[in-house]
C-alpha positions as CSV (number, residue, x, y, z in Angstrom):
1,X,-85.6,38.2,45.6
2,X,-81.9,37.6,45.2
3,X,-79.0,39.6,46.7
4,X,-78.4,41.2,43.3
5,X,-82.0,42.4,43.2
6,X,-81.7,43.9,46.6
7,X,-78.6,45.7,45.7
8,X,-80.2,47.0,42.4
9,X,-83.2,48.3,44.4
10,X,-80.9,50.4,46.5
11,X,-79.0,51.8,43.5
12,X,-81.1,55.0,43.3
13,X,-81.6,58.3,45.1
14,X,-84.4,60.8,45.1
15,X,-82.3,62.9,42.7
16,X,-81.9,60.0,40.3
17,X,-85.6,59.2,40.5
18,X,-86.4,62.8,39.6
19,X,-83.9,62.8,36.8
20,X,-85.3,59.6,35.3
21,X,-88.8,60.9,35.5
22,X,-87.9,64.2,33.9
23,X,-86.0,62.4,31.1
24,X,-89.1,60.2,30.5
25,X,-91.4,63.2,30.6
26,X,-89.4,65.0,27.9
27,X,-89.3,61.9,25.8
28,X,-93.1,61.7,26.1
29,X,-93.6,65.3,25.3
30,X,-91.6,64.9,22.0
31,X,-93.5,61.7,21.1
32,X,-90.5,59.5,21.4
33,X,-91.2,55.7,21.7
34,X,-91.3,54.2,25.1
35,X,-87.8,52.8,25.2
36,X,-85.9,53.9,28.2
37,X,-82.1,53.3,28.6
38,X,-81.0,50.3,30.6
39,X,-81.9,51.3,34.1
40,X,-82.5,49.5,37.5
41,X,-86.2,48.6,37.9
42,X,-87.0,51.5,40.2
43,X,-85.5,54.1,37.9
44,X,-87.1,52.4,34.8
45,X,-90.5,52.7,36.5
46,X,-89.9,56.4,37.2
47,X,-88.8,57.0,33.6
48,X,-91.9,55.2,32.3
49,X,-94.2,57.2,34.6
50,X,-92.6,60.4,33.3
51,X,-93.0,59.2,29.7
52,X,-96.7,58.4,30.3
53,X,-97.3,61.9,31.8
54,X,-95.4,63.6,29.0
55,X,-97.3,61.7,26.3
56,X,-100.6,62.6,28.0
57,X,-99.6,66.3,28.3
58,X,-98.5,66.3,24.6
59,X,-101.9,64.9,23.6
60,X,-103.8,67.5,25.7
61,X,-101.7,70.3,24.0
62,X,-102.4,68.9,20.6
63,X,-106.2,68.8,21.3
64,X,-106.2,72.4,22.5
65,X,-104.2,73.5,19.5
66,X,-106.5,71.9,17.0
């Protein structure tokens, strides 16, 4: 791990994690492709987790509506 990696890992807060997750969740709900904006690794992981959850929720809703 380099000094730059360490700095990047600290470049987030609970609020920014929540925001990244929520943005990913909304993208997943709308069926958007999994392409998050350029984010530090921790925030990118939060965005991807939200996207996965949103996509899963969208699929559940579609099955119930069918």
